[in-house]
N, CA, C and O atoms as a DFTB+ gen file, in Angstrom:
620 C
 N C O
     1  1       0.886      -1.150       0.028
     2  2       0.033       0.023       0.006
     3  2       0.835       1.166       0.046
     4  3       1.842       1.186       0.753
     5  1       0.444       2.270      -0.744
     6  2       1.184       3.507      -0.862
     7  2       0.969       4.408       0.321
     8  3      -0.188       4.612       0.689
     9  1       1.971       4.962       0.947
    10  2       1.683       5.904       2.029
    11  2       1.659       7.403       1.398
    12  3       2.652       7.992       0.971
    13  1       0.360       7.892       1.423
    14  2       0.144       9.153       0.900
    15  2       0.912      10.271       1.585
    16  3       1.248      11.271       0.951
    17  1       1.178      10.121       2.796
    18  2       1.937      11.091       3.546
    19  2       3.414      11.249       3.103
    20  3       4.007      12.328       3.135
    21  1       3.979      10.025       2.666
    22  2       5.332      10.235       2.104
    23  2       5.348      10.837       0.668
    24  3       6.303      11.512       0.284
    25  1       4.343      10.593      -0.061
    26  2       4.206      11.223      -1.495
    27  2       4.103      12.749      -1.248
    28  3       4.706      13.510      -2.005
    29  1       3.400      13.202      -0.270
    30  2       3.260      14.658      -0.023
    31  2       4.553      15.228       0.404
    32  3       4.950      16.297      -0.058
    33  1       5.266      14.499       1.331
    34  2       6.590      14.919       1.756
    35  2       7.523      15.062       0.663
    36  3       8.261      16.042       0.563
    37  1       7.502      14.015      -0.234
    38  2       8.410      14.057      -1.418
    39  2       8.165      15.272      -2.248
    40  3       9.143      15.918      -2.624
    41  1       6.964      15.646      -2.571
    42  2       6.589      16.796      -3.334
    43  2       7.041      18.105      -2.567
    44  3       7.544      19.060      -3.158
    45  1       6.843      18.073      -1.343
    46  2       7.240      19.273      -0.655
    47  2       8.698      19.436      -0.599
    48  3       9.156      20.570      -0.464
    49  1       9.538      18.333      -0.696
    50  2      10.961      18.494      -0.713
    51  2      11.610      18.548      -2.103
    52  3      12.834      18.477      -2.210
    53  1      10.853      18.665      -3.105
    54  2      11.285      18.797      -4.421
    55  2      12.044      20.120      -4.548
    56  3      11.424      21.170      -4.382
    57  1      13.357      20.129      -4.833
    58  2      14.078      21.281      -4.832
    59  2      13.687      22.172      -6.070
    60  3      13.691      21.705      -7.209
    61  1      13.361      23.427      -5.806
    62  2      13.046      24.379      -6.884
    63  2      11.985      23.858      -7.773
    64  3      12.094      23.965      -8.995
    65  1      10.903      23.267      -7.180
    66  2       9.919      22.597      -7.945
    67  2       9.278      23.539      -8.932
    68  3       9.153      23.128     -10.085
    69  1       8.861      24.737      -8.631
    70  2       8.177      25.547      -9.629
    71  2       9.165      25.955     -10.802
    72  3       8.840      25.851     -11.984
    73  1      10.273      26.379     -10.420
    74  2      11.299      26.846     -11.487
    75  2      11.628      25.596     -12.342
    76  3      11.764      25.707     -13.560
    77  1      11.760      24.381     -11.694
    78  2      12.024      23.190     -12.536
    79  2      10.934      22.907     -13.513
    80  3      11.199      22.551     -14.661
    81  1       9.796      23.048     -13.113
    82  2       8.612      22.794     -14.024
    83  2       8.629      23.824     -15.157
    84  3       8.413      23.493     -16.323
    85  1       8.873      24.999     -14.807
    86  2       8.978      26.022     -15.871
    87  2      10.078      25.680     -16.879
    88  3       9.882      25.760     -18.092
    89  1      11.246      25.294     -16.339
    90  2      12.358      25.079     -17.317
    91  2      12.024      23.867     -18.227
    92  3      12.343      23.889     -19.416
    93  1      11.355      22.765     -17.648
    94  2      10.933      21.634     -18.414
    95  2       9.982      22.056     -19.419
    96  3      10.074      21.528     -20.528
    97  1       9.037      22.965     -19.203
    98  2       8.065      23.456     -20.129
    99  2       8.676      24.185     -21.211
   100  3       8.247      24.038     -22.355
   101  1       9.696      25.004     -20.943
   102  2      10.377      25.713     -21.930
   103  2      11.153      24.665     -22.885
   104  3      11.078      24.792     -24.107
   105  1      11.836      23.719     -22.343
   106  2      12.435      22.641     -23.106
   107  2      11.582      21.891     -24.055
   108  3      11.925      21.613     -25.204
   109  1      10.308      21.540     -23.439
   110  2       9.395      20.861     -24.270
   111  2       8.802      21.732     -25.372
   112  3       8.550      21.235     -26.470
   113  1       8.586      22.947     -25.123
   114  2       8.096      23.957     -26.121
   115  2       9.071      24.014     -27.240
   116  3       8.671      23.913     -28.400
   117  1      10.340      24.172     -26.955
   118  2      11.297      24.363     -27.959
   119  2      11.434      23.133     -28.780
   120  3      11.490      23.186     -30.008
   121  1      11.489      22.004     -28.094
   122  2      11.479      20.721     -28.849
   123  2      10.417      20.477     -29.760
   124  3      10.592      19.932     -30.849
   125  1       9.172      20.923     -29.277
   126  2       7.871      20.633     -30.078
   127  2       7.938      21.586     -31.215
   128  3       7.513      21.247     -32.319
   129  1       8.442      22.744     -31.007
   130  2       8.461      23.795     -32.080
   131  2       9.423      23.481     -33.228
   132  3       9.105      23.601     -34.411
   133  1      10.641      23.065     -32.791
   134  2      11.794      22.949     -33.778
   135  2      12.165      21.453     -34.075
   136  3      12.883      21.213     -35.045
   137  1      11.728      20.497     -33.320
   138  2      11.988      19.138     -33.560
   139  2      13.497      18.768     -33.321
   140  3      14.241      19.493     -32.660
   141  1      13.871      17.671     -33.865
   142  2      15.373      17.368     -33.746
   143  2      16.034      17.616     -35.066
   144  3      15.407      17.846     -36.100
   145  1      17.368      17.554     -34.970
   146  2      18.241      17.684     -36.214
   147  2      18.963      18.978     -36.298
   148  3      19.814      19.111     -37.179
   149  1      18.721      19.911     -35.500
   150  2      19.319      21.261     -35.546
   151  2      20.719      21.203     -34.824
   152  3      21.070      20.223     -34.167
   153  1      21.426      22.237     -34.981
   154  2      22.713      22.429     -34.194
   155  2      22.425      22.901     -32.798
   156  3      21.408      23.538     -32.525
   157  1      23.313      22.584     -31.950
   158  2      23.115      23.042     -30.442
   159  2      22.878      24.559     -30.393
   160  3      21.974      25.036     -29.707
   161  1      23.682      25.281     -31.110
   162  2      23.640      26.752     -31.080
   163  2      22.143      27.262     -31.409
   164  3      21.694      28.240     -30.811
   165  1      21.430      26.612     -32.319
   166  2      20.098      26.950     -32.600
   167  2      19.184      26.807     -31.368
   168  3      18.448      27.696     -30.939
   169  1      19.332      25.548     -30.848
   170  2      18.509      25.297     -29.699
   171  2      18.797      26.210     -28.512
   172  3      17.894      26.535     -27.741
   173  1      20.062      26.626     -28.366
   174  2      20.412      27.551     -27.319
   175  2      19.730      28.857     -27.509
   176  3      19.206      29.439     -26.559
   177  1      19.727      29.359     -28.800
   178  2      19.090      30.686     -29.086
   179  2      17.509      30.522     -28.929
   180  3      16.824      31.462     -28.527
   181  1      16.995      29.354     -29.247
   182  2      15.520      29.241     -29.152
   183  2      15.160      29.188     -27.641
   184  3      14.163      29.768     -27.211
   185  1      15.974      28.499     -26.876
   186  2      15.753      28.411     -25.397
   187  2      15.785      29.871     -24.781
   188  3      14.915      30.239     -23.992
   189  1      16.815      30.669     -25.173
   190  2      16.930      31.994     -24.654
   191  2      15.667      32.713     -24.918
   192  3      15.097      33.339     -24.024
   193  1      15.176      32.630     -26.241
   194  2      13.999      33.389     -26.635
   195  2      12.813      33.099     -25.777
   196  3      12.046      33.966     -25.355
   197  1      12.711      31.749     -25.536
   198  2      11.591      31.226     -24.726
   199  2      11.616      31.639     -23.276
   200  3      10.623      32.054     -22.678
   201  1      12.951      31.484     -22.693
   202  2      13.026      32.088     -21.396
   203  2      12.648      33.499     -21.140
   204  3      12.062      33.866     -20.121
   205  1      13.047      34.349     -22.210
   206  2      12.585      35.758     -22.151
   207  2      11.111      35.813     -22.171
   208  3      10.539      36.480     -21.309
   209  1      10.366      35.105     -23.173
   210  2       9.011      35.154     -23.310
   211  2       8.210      34.705     -21.937
   212  3       7.117      35.166     -21.608
   213  1       8.904      33.794     -21.256
   214  2       8.272      33.205     -20.095
   215  2       8.638      34.030     -18.837
   216  3       8.137      33.776     -17.741
   217  1       9.541      35.041     -19.039
   218  2      10.016      35.858     -17.925
   219  2      10.782      35.032     -16.863
   220  3      10.649      35.227     -15.655
   221  1      11.588      34.101     -17.400
   222  2      12.478      33.325     -16.420
   223  2      13.895      34.016     -16.588
   224  3      14.433      34.185     -17.682
   225  1      14.423      34.387     -15.389
   226  2      15.762      34.965     -15.380
   227  2      16.792      33.881     -15.771
   228  3      16.701      32.724     -15.362
   229  1      17.755      34.310     -16.568
   230  2      18.919      33.348     -16.894
   231  2      19.982      34.122     -17.390
   232  3      19.805      35.284     -17.754
   233  1      21.205      33.495     -17.434
   234  2      22.412      34.002     -17.905
   235  2      23.014      32.885     -18.891
   236  3      22.865      31.689     -18.640
   237  1      23.632      33.295     -19.913
   238  2      24.228      32.411     -20.765
   239  2      25.678      32.460     -20.597
   240  3      26.226      33.551     -20.438
   241  1      26.402      31.279     -20.621
   242  2      27.840      31.203     -20.572
   243  2      28.451      31.889     -19.338
   244  3      29.514      32.502     -19.433
   245  1      27.777      31.786     -18.182
   246  2      28.263      32.490     -17.043
   247  2      29.326      31.452     -16.392
   248  3      29.174      30.238     -16.254
   249  1      30.377      32.200     -16.049
   250  2      31.636      31.456     -15.517
   251  2      31.239      31.204     -14.027
   252  3      30.953      32.139     -13.278
   253  1      31.236      29.868     -13.623
   254  2      31.098      29.604     -12.188
   255  2      32.355      28.849     -11.615
   256  3      33.004      28.132     -12.376
   257  1      32.678      28.975     -10.429
   258  2      33.825      28.439      -9.710
   259  2      33.636      26.971      -9.582
   260  3      32.501      26.534      -9.391
   261  1      34.660      26.176      -9.672
   262  2      34.741      24.763      -9.343
   263  2      35.865      24.754      -8.221
   264  3      37.013      25.186      -8.331
   265  1      35.267      24.159      -7.113
   266  2      36.152      24.146      -5.858
   267  2      36.812      22.889      -5.627
   268  3      36.348      21.848      -6.092
   269  1      37.960      22.920      -4.878
   270  2      38.565      21.760      -4.343
   271  2      37.615      21.131      -3.185
   272  3      37.164      21.826      -2.275
   273  1      37.381      19.861      -3.307
   274  2      36.521      19.223      -2.349
   275  2      37.250      19.182      -1.044
   276  3      36.576      19.041      -0.024
   277  1      38.537      19.286      -0.959
   278  2      39.296      19.205       0.263
   279  2      39.493      20.637       0.909
   280  3      39.315      20.795       2.117
   281  1      39.821      21.555       0.171
   282  2      40.220      22.795       0.681
   283  2      39.215      24.013       0.501
   284  3      39.271      25.027       1.197
   285  1      38.346      23.813      -0.449
   286  2      37.399      24.823      -0.782
   287  2      37.983      25.981      -1.622
   288  3      37.341      27.014      -1.816
   289  1      39.205      25.775      -2.107
   290  2      39.810      26.820      -2.898
   291  2      39.359      26.601      -4.425
   292  3      39.107      25.467      -4.831
   293  1      39.277      27.616      -5.174
   294  2      38.826      27.581      -6.568
   295  2      39.931      26.873      -7.309
   296  3      41.112      27.208      -7.209
   297  1      39.483      25.844      -8.085
   298  2      40.405      25.079      -8.986
   299  2      40.297      25.580     -10.389
   300  3      41.207      25.370     -11.191
   301  1      39.182      26.256     -10.725
   302  2      39.016      26.680     -12.072
   303  2      37.553      27.190     -12.268
   304  3      36.826      27.538     -11.338
   305  1      37.221      27.194     -13.535
   306  2      35.852      27.629     -13.800
   307  2      35.194      26.644     -14.788
   308  3      35.835      25.932     -15.561
   309  1      33.902      26.675     -14.689
   310  2      32.972      25.954     -15.639
   311  2      31.955      26.931     -16.268
   312  3      31.428      27.845     -15.634
   313  1      31.734      26.670     -17.510
   314  2      30.892      27.725     -18.269
   315  2      29.722      26.847     -18.803
   316  3      29.811      26.255     -19.879
   317  1      28.625      26.788     -18.006
   318  2      27.478      26.038     -18.552
   319  2      26.663      26.918     -19.638
   320  3      26.790      28.141     -19.711
   321  1      25.892      26.231     -20.393
   322  2      25.118      26.817     -21.436
   323  2      24.305      27.928     -20.795
   324  3      24.367      29.085     -21.209
   325  1      23.492      27.531     -19.712
   326  2      22.577      28.443     -19.114
   327  2      22.742      28.227     -17.503
   328  3      22.909      27.124     -16.982
   329  1      22.670      29.427     -16.830
   330  2      22.399      29.454     -15.447
   331  2      21.052      30.056     -15.263
   332  3      20.858      31.192     -15.696
   333  1      20.136      29.425     -14.682
   334  2      18.647      29.912     -14.634
   335  2      18.452      30.323     -13.204
   336  3      18.649      29.600     -12.227
   337  1      18.011      31.666     -13.196
   338  2      17.712      32.222     -11.837
   339  2      18.788      32.057     -10.821
   340  3      18.499      31.965      -9.628
   341  1      20.076      32.012     -11.265
   342  2      21.103      31.755     -10.376
   343  2      21.005      30.588      -9.452
   344  3      21.596      30.543      -8.373
   345  1      20.164      29.561      -9.962
   346  2      19.947      28.315      -9.078
   347  2      20.161      27.070      -9.864
   348  3      20.640      26.090      -9.295
   349  1      19.835      27.026     -11.160
   350  2      19.852      25.783     -11.820
   351  2      20.776      25.920     -13.114
   352  3      20.727      26.890     -13.870
   353  1      21.564      24.901     -13.261
   354  2      22.483      24.768     -14.406
   355  2      21.720      23.996     -15.492
   356  3      21.052      22.999     -15.220
   357  1      21.843      24.488     -16.720
   358  2      21.188      23.754     -17.838
   359  2      22.282      23.659     -18.926
   360  3      22.850      24.644     -19.399
   361  1      22.520      22.382     -19.273
   362  2      23.456      22.047     -20.334
   363  2      22.606      21.480     -21.505
   364  3      21.698      20.679     -21.283
   365  1      22.896      21.881     -22.674
   366  2      22.175      21.236     -23.881
   367  2      23.081      20.596     -24.822
   368  3      24.222      21.005     -25.036
   369  1      22.536      19.552     -25.397
   370  2      23.319      18.810     -26.376
   371  2      22.402      18.658     -27.632
   372  3      21.178      18.781     -27.580
   373  1      23.108      18.379     -28.759
   374  2      22.307      18.099     -29.990
   375  2      23.084      17.021     -30.618
   376  3      23.663      17.256     -31.679
   377  1      23.158      15.815     -30.045
   378  2      23.775      14.699     -30.617
   379  2      22.880      13.419     -30.734
   380  3      21.758      13.449     -30.228
   381  1      23.304      12.350     -31.349
   382  2      22.414      11.266     -31.539
   383  2      22.112      10.543     -30.253
   384  3      21.090       9.867     -30.136
   385  1      23.020      10.686     -29.259
   386  2      22.615      10.003     -27.947
   387  2      23.374      10.747     -26.866
   388  3      24.393      11.383     -27.136
   389  1      22.873      10.664     -25.635
   390  2      23.465      11.215     -24.420
   391  2      24.472      10.189     -23.896
   392  3      24.135       9.032     -23.645
   393  1      25.745      10.657     -23.735
   394  2      26.710       9.679     -23.340
   395  2      26.810       9.686     -21.878
   396  3      26.370      10.658     -21.265
   397  1      27.359       8.675     -21.241
   398  2      27.627       8.445     -19.807
   399  2      28.613       9.567     -19.464
   400  3      28.511      10.061     -18.341
   401  1      29.489       9.996     -20.240
   402  2      30.527      11.003     -20.031
   403  2      29.778      12.328     -19.815
   404  3      30.144      13.053     -18.890
   405  1      28.757      12.692     -20.602
   406  2      27.922      13.825     -20.587
   407  2      27.271      14.006     -19.164
   408  3      27.298      15.056     -18.522
   409  1      26.720      12.898     -18.792
   410  2      26.022      12.785     -17.509
   411  2      27.068      13.018     -16.374
   412  3      26.963      13.938     -15.563
   413  1      28.059      12.133     -16.382
   414  2      29.020      12.217     -15.294
   415  2      29.688      13.596     -15.193
   416  3      29.976      14.083     -14.099
   417  1      29.915      14.180     -16.301
   418  2      30.567      15.508     -16.235
   419  2      29.733      16.578     -15.502
   420  3      30.248      17.375     -14.717
   421  1      28.410      16.555     -15.800
   422  2      27.524      17.524     -15.218
   423  2      27.383      17.185     -13.757
   424  3      27.375      18.119     -12.955
   425  1      27.272      15.966     -13.338
   426  2      27.269      15.587     -11.893
   427  2      28.502      15.975     -11.190
   428  3      28.428      16.382     -10.030
   429  1      29.682      15.878     -11.828
   430  2      30.971      16.320     -11.145
   431  2      30.966      17.781     -11.038
   432  3      31.445      18.288     -10.024
   433  1      30.426      18.598     -12.068
   434  2      30.388      20.029     -11.817
   435  2      29.379      20.410     -10.689
   436  3      29.622      21.360      -9.945
   437  1      28.307      19.704     -10.574
   438  2      27.434      19.944      -9.472
   439  2      28.152      19.672      -8.060
   440  3      28.065      20.460      -7.118
   441  1      28.793      18.598      -8.027
   442  2      29.489      18.091      -6.827
   443  2      30.493      19.179      -6.370
   444  3      30.617      19.456      -5.177
   445  1      31.206      19.789      -7.344
   446  2      32.376      20.663      -7.004
   447  2      31.965      22.197      -7.187
   448  3      32.854      23.035      -7.337
   449  1      30.657      22.552      -7.173
   450  2      30.238      23.944      -7.267
   451  2      29.246      24.156      -6.220
   452  3      28.897      23.216      -5.506
   453  1      28.746      25.388      -6.075
   454  2      27.740      25.778      -5.086
   455  2      26.342      25.603      -5.533
   456  3      25.392      25.957      -4.835
   457  1      26.201      24.986      -6.848
   458  2      24.885      24.843      -7.463
   459  2      24.454      23.482      -7.123
   460  3      25.315      22.602      -7.126
   461  1      23.193      23.175      -6.817
   462  2      22.670      21.928      -6.480
   463  2      21.785      21.193      -7.550
   464  3      21.538      19.993      -7.426
   465  1      21.362      21.858      -8.494
   466  2      20.480      21.284      -9.443
   467  2      21.027      21.523     -10.925
   468  3      21.356      22.636     -11.335
   469  1      21.083      20.392     -11.655
   470  2      21.458      20.489     -13.067
   471  2      20.503      19.812     -13.978
   472  3      19.960      18.772     -13.607
   473  1      20.252      20.332     -15.164
   474  2      19.558      19.595     -16.272
   475  2      20.542      19.498     -17.426
   476  3      21.293      20.401     -17.796
   477  1      20.430      18.208     -17.974
   478  2      21.120      17.913     -19.181
   479  2      20.068      17.558     -20.197
   480  3      19.316      16.609     -19.972
   481  1      19.972      18.252     -21.285
   482  2      18.986      18.004     -22.250
   483  2      19.623      17.798     -23.645
   484  3      20.494      18.560     -24.064
   485  1      19.175      16.785     -24.319
   486  2      19.672      16.455     -25.617
   487  2      18.345      16.506     -26.511
   488  3      17.337      15.823     -26.325
   489  1      18.546      17.440     -27.504
   490  2      17.448      17.626     -28.362
   491  2      17.299      16.640     -29.602
   492  3      16.239      16.470     -30.203
   493  1      18.535      15.998     -29.910
   494  2      18.580      15.149     -31.104
   495  2      18.543      13.736     -30.813
   496  3      18.903      12.962     -31.699
   497  1      18.171      13.305     -29.736
   498  2      17.946      11.885     -29.568
   499  2      16.623      11.456     -30.102
   500  3      15.800      12.323     -30.394
   501  1      16.326      10.091     -30.268
   502  2      15.091       9.627     -30.807
   503  2      13.928      10.260     -30.080
   504  3      12.986      10.728     -30.719
   505  1      13.972      10.289     -28.637
   506  2      12.924      11.000     -27.931
   507  2      13.657      12.032     -27.097
   508  3      14.748      11.763     -26.593
   509  1      13.072      13.211     -26.946
   510  2      13.720      14.239     -26.147
   511  2      14.310      13.803     -24.803
   512  3      13.565      13.318     -23.952
   513  1      15.548      13.950     -24.592
   514  2      16.183      13.493     -23.362
   515  2      16.470      14.568     -22.361
   516  3      17.300      15.442     -22.606
   517  1      15.795      14.522     -21.229
   518  2      15.892      15.593     -20.258
   519  2      16.347      14.765     -18.884
   520  3      15.651      13.879     -18.388
   521  1      17.524      15.165     -18.397
   522  2      18.002      14.413     -17.184
   523  2      18.196      15.482     -16.080
   524  3      18.923      16.457     -16.270
   525  1      17.591      15.295     -15.031
   526  2      17.769      16.144     -13.849
   527  2      18.736      15.477     -12.790
   528  3      18.575      14.318     -12.408
   529  1      19.711      16.266     -12.364
   530  2      20.693      15.750     -11.420
   531  2      20.633      16.673     -10.207
   532  3      20.442      17.885     -10.301
   533  1      20.803      16.037      -9.103
   534  2      20.925      16.901      -7.726
   535  2      22.060      16.502      -6.982
   536  3      22.324      15.307      -6.854
   537  1      22.789      17.436      -6.454
   538  2      23.879      17.233      -5.421
   539  2      23.786      18.372      -4.494
   540  3      24.310      19.458      -4.741
   541  1      23.051      18.094      -3.320
   542  2      22.788      19.158      -2.500
   543  2      24.028      19.598      -1.697
   544  3      24.931      18.806      -1.425
   545  1      24.034      20.908      -1.324
   546  2      25.151      21.518      -0.656
   547  2      25.464      20.900       0.655
   548  3      26.623      20.876       1.071
   549  1      24.472      20.399       1.321
   550  2      24.637      19.689       2.713
   551  2      25.630      18.499       2.505
   552  3      26.176      18.050       3.513
   553  1      25.899      17.975       1.345
   554  2      26.708      16.860       1.036
   555  2      28.039      17.300       0.574
   556  3      28.828      16.480       0.105
   557  1      28.361      18.694       0.696
   558  2      29.663      19.197       0.045
   559  2      30.342      19.866       1.239
   560  3      30.010      20.985       1.632
   561  1      31.345      19.103       1.820
   562  2      32.101      19.662       2.952
   563  2      32.858      20.962       2.636
   564  3      33.083      21.727       3.574
   565  1      33.262      21.273       1.424
   566  2      33.911      22.449       1.083
   567  2      33.066      23.700       1.283
   568  3      33.578      24.790       1.539
   569  1      31.677      23.497       1.151
   570  2      30.814      24.713       1.421
   571  2      31.071      25.476       2.602
   572  3      31.070      26.707       2.598
   573  1      31.302      24.740       3.662
   574  2      31.705      25.329       5.006
   575  2      32.886      26.201       4.813
   576  3      32.886      27.377       5.178
   577  1      33.936      25.599       4.215
   578  2      35.207      26.289       4.037
   579  2      35.042      27.535       3.348
   580  3      35.630      28.553       3.715
   581  1      34.220      27.496       2.304
   582  2      33.908      28.651       1.434
   583  2      33.337      29.694       2.273
   584  3      33.873      30.801       2.325
   585  1      32.214      29.397       2.978
   586  2      31.485      30.312       3.880
   587  2      32.469      30.811       4.916
   588  3      32.437      32.013       5.178
   589  1      33.305      30.063       5.511
   590  2      34.237      30.582       6.557
   591  2      35.312      31.485       6.023
   592  3      35.822      32.352       6.732
   593  1      35.652      31.282       4.786
   594  2      36.686      32.162       4.125
   595  2      36.022      33.302       3.292
   596  3      36.731      34.035       2.603
   597  1      34.777      33.446       3.342
   598  2      34.012      34.419       2.578
   599  2      34.428      34.470       1.137
   600  3      34.607      35.534       0.545
   601  1      34.583      33.224       0.564
   602  2      34.923      33.209      -0.943
   603  2      33.746      33.457      -1.694
   604  3      32.666      33.077      -1.243
   605  1      33.817      34.053      -2.797
   606  2      32.652      34.326      -3.699
   607  2      32.585      33.443      -4.846
   608  3      33.589      32.917      -5.326
   609  1      31.397      33.276      -5.294
   610  2      31.242      32.284      -6.538
   611  2      31.413      33.135      -7.901
   612  3      30.902      32.763      -8.957
   613  1      32.107      34.199      -7.788
   614  2      32.387      34.937      -9.080
   615  2      33.836      34.974      -9.267
   616  3      34.564      35.595      -8.493
   617  1      34.302      34.276     -10.350
   618  2      35.783      34.192     -10.639
   619  2      36.490      35.507     -10.962
   620  3      37.696      35.516     -11.208
């Protein structure tokens, strides 16, 4: 038997639920409008147009710090396709399939940054491929080091 209380708890704990649904809606709208077969750059521009229409704040190609998991010092930068509302990373692909490397790379960036949610979307697979990854900051020991050292997430 399903425990309805647990279902409600899970829905309440869904990180950035409303923003996540809006992002998925934009992705589906762009996919529906343009189909598959275009270059990544075209999808990126179409997504940007739709984010503006939907009044969803975003930045393209924003540099974000990648931190040492041990010391909290900046190791370098990562430049995602989109940073949405300064909360969610969105990477887009336009290839025949989503590789394990693509998935692992995004999860590694979440693990070593201050961002907790990432979407990896591939427009050119047989069926639109949207993958949501989460790596919460409470699982990142370096976050405390960053806060203690007043480090900024702006390179």
